[in-house]
N, C-alpha and C positions, 0 to 999 in steps of 0.2 A: 589197815585202811583207817584213815583219819579224815573225816569230813568236817572241817572246822568252820568254814564260812558258808554263807548263802550261795556264793558262786560255786564252791566245791560241790555242794549238794545238788544244785541245779544242773551242773555239767554232768555229774554222775547219773542223775535221773535221765537226762537227755540221751546220753551215750548208751545206756542200757536199753532204752526204748528204741533207739534208732536202728540197732542191728537186728532187733526182733522184727520191726516193721519191714526192713529190707528183705529178710528171709520170707516173710509172709507175702510181700509183693512179688517175689520170684515165683513162689508156688502159685499165686493167683494168676500170674502171667501164663504159666503152663496150663492151668485149668481153663482159662479163656481160649487158649490156642489148641485145645484138645481136638484131634482129628476124628474122633468117634465117641459114641456114648460110653463105650466100655473104658476107654482111656480117660474120659471125663470123670467117670465114677472112681477110677483109680486115684486121680488127683484130688477128688473131693475127700476121699478117705485120708489121704496124706494131709490135706489142708485142715480138716477138722481136728486131727490129732495135733498138728503143729500149733494151731490157734489156741487149743487148750493149754499146751505146754508153755506158750508165751504168756497166756493169761495168768496161770499159776506162778510162773517164774518171775514175771514183772511185779506182781502184787507182793510176793515174798521178798524180792530183792529191794524194792523201793521202801518197804517197811524197815528192812535192815539198815538201809542208807539213812533214813530219817532218824531212827533211834540211835544210830552211831553219831549222827550230827548233834543230837541232844546230849548224848553221853559226853561229848567233847566240851560241853559247857560247864561240866563239873558242878552241877546245881545241887543244892540241898533238898532233902525230901519236902520241906515246907514250901519250897519254891514251885513245886510241880502241881499241875492240875490233877484232879482225882484219878483220872484214867491212868496217867503215868505214875502217880504215887502208888496206886494199886499194883501196877506192873513191877515197880521197884521193890516192893516188899512181898511180892507174891509167894516167894519161897518160904518166907517166915509165916505167912498166912497158912499155907499148906501144912507146914511142919507143926505149928502150935495148935491149930484148930482140930487136927486129927487126934490130939491127946485130950483126955477127959480131966487131966490134972490141972487144977486152977493155978498151981504154982508155975507150971510151964506156960499156960495161956497168959499169965501176967507179963511174960516177956514181950509178947505181942502188944499188949495194952501199953506197956512202957514205951515201946517204939512209937506208938500212935499218940501218946500224950506227953512224953518227955524228950524223946530223941529225934524229933523232926528236923533238928538243926544239923544233923550229920549229912555227909555227902551221899547222894542217891547212887545206888548201884543199878544201872539200867541195862538189862540184857538186850541184845539185839538179834543175834542169830537164832536164838531159841525162844524168842518172845512169844510168837504165835505159831502154832502148827497148822499146816494146810490139811492135815489128816489124810494126805494123799488124794484128796478131792476138794478143790476149792469151790465148794457149793455156796449157795446164797447165805446160809446161816454162818458159815465159817468166814465169809467176806464181812459180815456184820461185826465179827469179833476184831478183825483187822482194822476196820474203820473206827471202832470204839477205842481200841488201844491207842491209835494215832490221834484221836480227838478230831476226826474229820466229819464232814457233813454227809450223812447217808442218803439224803434226799435224791441225788442223781441215780442211785442204785435201787431204791425201794420198789420200783415197778418192774424190775428186771429179773424177778425170781424165775419165771418160766424160761426166759432167754438163757439164763445161766445154768439152771438145773436140768432142763429138758433139751433145749436146742443145742447146748454146748456140751455139758458134762455127761449126760446120758448117752448121747451119740458117740462121744469120744470113748467112753467106757466100753460100749458095744464093739467099736472098731478095735480098740487096744486088746480086748479079750478074744479077738479072732472071730467074732460073729459077723456074718454077712448082713450088712445093714444098708439098704438103699437110702441115699441121701438126696433130698430135694435141693437142686442147685439154688433156686431163689431163696429158700429158707436159709441156706448156708450163707449166701451173700449178705442177707440182712443181718444174720448173726455176726458175721465177720465185721461189718461196718459198725455195729453197735458195740462190740467188744473193744475194738480199737478206740472208739469214743470214750468208753469207760476207763480204759487205761490212761488216755490223755487226761481225763478228768482227775483221776487218782494222782497223777503226776502234778498237775497244776494245783490241786488242793494242798499237797505236801509243800510245794514251793511257797505258796501263799502263807501257809501256817508258819513256816520258818521265818519268812519276812516279817510277819505280824507278831511273832513270838507267842503263838497260840498255845504253846506247851507250858507257859507260865500260869501259875495260879493268879486269878484276878483278885487284887486287894482293893479294898475301899478306903 
């Protein structure tokens, strides 16, 4: 996969979100057309599980797409904003800071002071782990790595951790969990909005070249 242009990136982001929304719309249609409360609960359990799957899947995939797009620019370390610079040398940071030997740590210092003109090696597929649960604190890490604005997400901790993640975990672990339909419909609406916002922020960041270090 090579996303070299803004159009490539935008099309990939749109395509990946479109099929997810189509699946969710199908399940929501079955939920609204349920002929009994028992069937409605059945579709609510399916819907909350699917909603979480697409929440985690889209955040993870769109992160990979954007980092792949930046990777195609073949930028040097010195060109990158601090979040992406840190990502690019994260393996070195882990490797050399775990040692107490000054001689080894000097390799990291050398990278930071003398070798910033080398091409950045930006990981994409393993850049950030969802840790099997894309909770609020993990989302923060995704947003930081991509250099996005966290403001649209900062008041959504309860929505993400309690209304979505906890209920999904209870359902997927086989626990009987009554789900309030109105609460779920609100959660569904808000999660879709957050995914749309995530997508638009990535597209705008690419257009405005927000991945580049600001020089005066």
